[in-house]
C-alpha positions as CSV (number, residue, x, y, z in Angstrom):
1,M,3.2,-6.6,-4.3
2,V,3.1,-10.4,-2.9
3,L,3.3,-8.5,0.7
4,L,0.2,-6.4,-0.4
5,D,-1.6,-9.2,-1.4
6,A,-1.3,-11.3,1.7
7,L,-2.2,-8.1,3.5
8,G,-5.7,-8.2,1.9
9,I,-6.0,-11.6,2.6
10,M,-5.3,-11.3,6.4
11,L,-6.9,-8.5,6.8
12,V,-10.0,-9.9,5.4
13,I,-10.0,-12.0,7.9
14,V,-8.8,-9.6,11.1
15,I,-11.4,-6.8,10.7
16,P,-14.5,-9.0,10.6
17,T,-13.2,-11.1,13.5
18,I,-12.3,-7.3,15.5
19,L,-15.7,-6.4,14.7
20,A,-17.3,-9.6,15.5
21,I,-15.5,-9.4,19.2
22,L,-17.3,-6.0,19.5
23,L,-20.7,-6.7,18.6
24,F,-20.9,-9.6,20.5
25,A,-19.6,-8.3,23.7
26,W,-22.5,-5.2,22.8
27,W,-25.1,-7.5,22.5
28,F,-24.8,-10.5,24.9
29,R,-24.0,-7.4,27.7
30,A,-26.0,-7.9,31.0
31,S,-28.6,-5.2,29.9
32,N,-29.8,-6.9,26.8
33,K,-32.8,-9.1,27.8
34,A,-33.3,-9.7,23.9
35,A,-29.8,-11.8,23.7
36,T,-30.7,-15.4,24.2
37,Y,-29.2,-17.3,27.3
38,R,-28.3,-20.8,26.5
39,P,-26.3,-22.2,29.9
40,A,-27.1,-26.1,28.0
41,W,-25.5,-25.2,24.8
42,A,-22.2,-27.3,23.7
43,Y,-21.7,-27.7,20.0
44,S,-22.5,-26.8,16.7
45,G,-21.6,-28.9,13.0
46,K,-22.1,-25.4,11.1
47,L,-20.6,-23.2,13.0
48,E,-17.1,-25.7,13.7
49,A,-17.6,-25.9,10.0
50,L,-17.3,-22.6,9.5
51,V,-14.7,-22.0,12.1
52,W,-11.9,-24.6,10.0
53,A,-13.2,-23.3,6.8
54,I,-11.8,-20.1,7.5
55,P,-8.0,-20.5,8.5
56,A,-8.1,-23.5,5.5
57,L,-9.6,-20.9,3.0
58,V,-6.4,-18.4,4.5
59,I,-3.4,-20.6,3.9
60,L,-5.2,-21.8,0.1
61,F,-5.1,-18.4,-0.7
62,L,-1.5,-17.0,0.9
63,G,0.2,-20.3,-0.4
64,G,-1.2,-19.3,-4.0
65,V,-0.3,-15.5,-4.0
66,A,3.8,-17.0,-2.7
67,W,3.5,-19.7,-5.0
68,T,2.3,-17.2,-8.3
69,G,4.4,-14.2,-7.0
70,A,7.5,-16.2,-5.9
71,H,7.6,-17.6,-9.2
72,D,6.8,-14.0,-10.9
73,L,10.1,-13.1,-8.7
74,D,12.4,-15.7,-9.9
75,P,15.7,-13.5,-10.4
76,A,16.8,-16.0,-13.5
77,R,13.1,-15.1,-14.9
78,P,14.0,-13.0,-18.0
79,I,12.4,-10.2,-18.2
80,A,10.1,-9.7,-21.3
81,S,11.4,-6.8,-23.3
82,P,11.4,-6.3,-27.0
83,R,15.0,-5.2,-26.6
84,R,17.9,-8.2,-26.4
85,A,19.0,-9.1,-23.2
86,L,22.6,-7.5,-22.2
87,E,24.8,-10.7,-21.4
88,V,27.3,-9.8,-18.5
89,E,29.1,-12.6,-16.7
90,V,30.3,-10.8,-13.0
91,V,32.8,-12.1,-10.4
92,S,33.0,-11.4,-6.9
93,L,36.9,-11.1,-5.5
94,D,38.2,-10.3,-2.5
95,W,37.1,-7.5,-2.3
96,R,35.9,-6.0,-5.5
97,W,33.6,-6.6,-8.6
98,L,34.6,-8.5,-12.1
99,F,32.0,-7.5,-14.5
100,I,33.0,-9.5,-18.4
101,Y,31.0,-8.2,-21.5
102,P,31.3,-11.3,-23.6
103,D,29.7,-10.4,-26.0
104,Q,31.5,-6.7,-26.0
105,H,34.7,-8.6,-25.2
106,I,35.2,-6.2,-22.7
107,A,35.7,-5.7,-19.2
108,T,35.6,-3.8,-15.5
109,I,36.1,-3.5,-12.5
110,N,33.9,-2.0,-9.6
111,R,31.9,-0.2,-12.8
112,L,28.9,-1.9,-14.1
113,V,27.9,0.0,-16.9
114,I,23.9,-0.8,-18.6
115,P,22.0,0.6,-21.6
116,V,18.7,1.8,-19.8
117,G,15.1,0.5,-21.2
118,T,17.4,-3.0,-21.7
119,P,16.9,-6.0,-20.0
120,V,20.1,-7.8,-18.1
121,N,20.6,-10.6,-17.5
122,L,23.7,-11.6,-15.0
123,R,25.5,-14.4,-14.6
124,I,27.1,-14.3,-11.2
125,T,30.0,-16.3,-9.3
126,S,32.6,-16.0,-6.8
127,A,36.7,-16.4,-7.1
128,S,36.6,-17.5,-3.7
129,V,34.1,-17.4,-1.0
130,M,30.6,-16.5,-1.1
131,N,28.8,-13.6,-1.0
132,V,26.3,-11.8,-2.3
133,F,25.3,-9.3,-5.5
134,F,23.0,-6.8,-4.5
135,V,22.2,-3.4,-6.2
136,P,18.5,-2.0,-4.0
137,R,17.2,0.3,-6.4
138,L,17.1,-2.0,-9.6
139,S,17.4,-5.5,-8.4
140,S,17.0,-8.1,-5.9
141,E,19.8,-9.9,-4.0
142,I,21.7,-13.0,-4.9
143,Y,24.6,-15.2,-3.9
144,A,27.8,-15.2,-5.6
145,M,29.4,-19.3,-5.0
146,N,32.6,-20.5,-6.0
147,G,31.9,-23.0,-8.7
148,M,28.2,-22.4,-9.3
149,V,26.9,-20.4,-11.3
150,T,23.3,-18.0,-10.2
151,Q,21.2,-15.5,-12.3
152,L,19.5,-12.5,-11.9
153,N,17.6,-10.2,-14.1
154,L,17.1,-6.1,-14.0
155,L,16.1,-3.3,-16.2
156,G,16.8,0.5,-14.8
157,S,13.8,2.2,-16.3
158,E,15.8,5.6,-16.4
159,T,19.3,6.9,-16.5
160,G,21.6,7.5,-13.4
161,T,24.4,6.1,-11.3
162,F,22.9,3.6,-8.5
163,P,25.1,1.7,-6.0
164,G,25.7,-1.7,-5.9
165,L,27.5,-3.7,-2.6
166,S,28.7,-6.9,-1.5
167,A,25.6,-7.8,1.2
168,Q,27.8,-10.7,2.2
169,F,30.7,-11.0,4.9
170,S,33.5,-12.7,3.0
171,G,36.3,-11.0,5.0
172,D,38.0,-8.3,6.1
173,G,37.8,-6.0,3.3
174,F,33.8,-6.6,1.9
175,A,32.4,-3.5,3.9
176,D,33.8,-1.4,0.8
177,M,33.0,-3.8,-1.6
178,A,31.0,-1.4,-3.5
179,F,30.3,-0.2,-7.2
180,D,28.3,2.0,-9.1
181,T,25.7,0.9,-12.0
182,V,25.5,3.3,-14.2
183,V,22.1,3.3,-16.2
184,A,23.1,5.4,-19.5
185,T,21.5,6.4,-22.7
186,P,22.1,4.1,-25.9
187,A,24.6,6.4,-26.9
188,D,26.2,6.7,-24.1
189,F,26.5,3.0,-23.3
190,A,28.1,2.7,-27.4
191,A,30.4,5.2,-26.2
192,F,31.3,3.1,-23.2
193,V,32.3,0.3,-25.3
194,E,34.1,1.6,-27.6
195,S,35.8,3.7,-25.4
196,A,36.9,0.4,-23.4
197,H,38.1,-1.1,-26.3
198,A,40.0,1.3,-26.7
199,A,41.6,0.9,-23.4
200,T,45.1,-1.5,-23.7
201,S,45.3,-3.7,-21.1
202,R,43.9,-7.5,-21.5
203,L,42.0,-9.8,-18.8
204,D,43.2,-13.6,-19.9
205,A,44.0,-15.9,-17.0
206,A,47.2,-14.5,-15.7
207,E,45.6,-11.1,-15.5
208,Y,42.7,-13.1,-13.9
209,R,45.0,-14.6,-11.2
210,V,46.3,-11.1,-10.6
211,L,43.3,-10.1,-9.4
212,S,42.3,-12.8,-7.3
213,K,44.6,-12.4,-4.8
214,Q,43.0,-9.7,-2.1
215,S,43.4,-6.5,-2.5
216,H,41.5,-2.9,-0.9
217,E,42.1,-1.2,-4.1
218,R,38.4,0.3,-5.2
219,R,39.4,2.2,-8.5
220,V,37.8,1.9,-11.5
221,Q,39.4,-0.6,-13.9
222,V,38.4,-1.1,-17.8
223,F,40.0,-3.8,-20.0
224,G,39.8,-3.2,-23.8
225,S,39.8,-7.4,-24.4
226,V,38.7,-10.1,-22.9
227,S,40.5,-13.9,-22.7
228,D,37.3,-16.5,-24.6
229,G,35.5,-18.7,-22.0
230,L,37.6,-17.1,-18.8
231,F,34.4,-17.2,-17.3
232,E,33.7,-20.6,-17.6
233,D,37.3,-21.6,-17.0
234,I,36.2,-19.7,-13.7
235,V,34.1,-21.6,-12.8
236,S,34.7,-25.0,-13.8
237,L,38.0,-24.1,-11.3
238,R,39.8,-24.8,-14.5
239,L,41.6,-21.5,-12.9
240,P,42.1,-21.9,-9.1
241,P,40.0,-20.0,-7.0
242,G,41.4,-17.7,-4.6
243,S,42.9,-17.8,-1.6
244,G,40.2,-16.5,0.5
245,P,39.6,-14.1,3.5
246,S,42.9,-14.6,5.8
247,L,45.0,-12.8,8.4
248,A,47.8,-12.5,5.9
249,P,48.6,-9.0,4.7
250,V,46.3,-8.0,1.9
251,S,48.3,-6.6,-1.3
252,D,46.9,-2.7,-2.8
253,T,48.6,-3.3,-6.1
254,T,46.6,-4.2,-9.4
255,T,46.6,-3.8,-12.6
256,G,45.0,-2.5,-15.7
257,A,44.0,0.8,-17.4
258,H,41.3,3.3,-15.5
């Protein structure tokens, strides 16, 4: 919408300018005796003011549109909704995605499940190097950085499965660092939470250290319980960051239930 508004503002100037060029060429043609010939003309204050006022107004309007649009589209801005937002904590691993549901006390690897029509507030960090979280059909992209938290709000308006990906080169396995975002009905989301609680695997500090090791494993994992404050421990570096991309062989061995 911001780009369309900016295009409209510029076309207000461009179209009249093109028409004026054609009109001037036609009116001041050699055969038009009605056109006034003024060889001594050099300056017009009114014309000078008009020439400078038009681009100044364009810059003013474009700046205003960009300013308001940027604030309206701020990824951290909560989405207005009568429904309470779902909180999800996201950690980019090498080379997988970890999703923690703090209110539900569950976690998943490589699958994000959200209820349709409910705003989702994502708090995003990285276990090692900088990465970019991106679900093209649901939200804009945003960086994930070690020791920092960025926020992204999204809303699934229709059910379905939407691919998510890593949009920042982060080593040998980044091209396959993909996940599914499942927008489910409220009933299906409740069923997902219930089935997750049935999983026997637990995500704690020891399990996180295993997950933070480099791996090309892409299977979905579900953890039926999560240690309290795990995400804060990752962000504050109380849990050590992953080793990051290297030339050393990577492991394909992971733990946890499907």
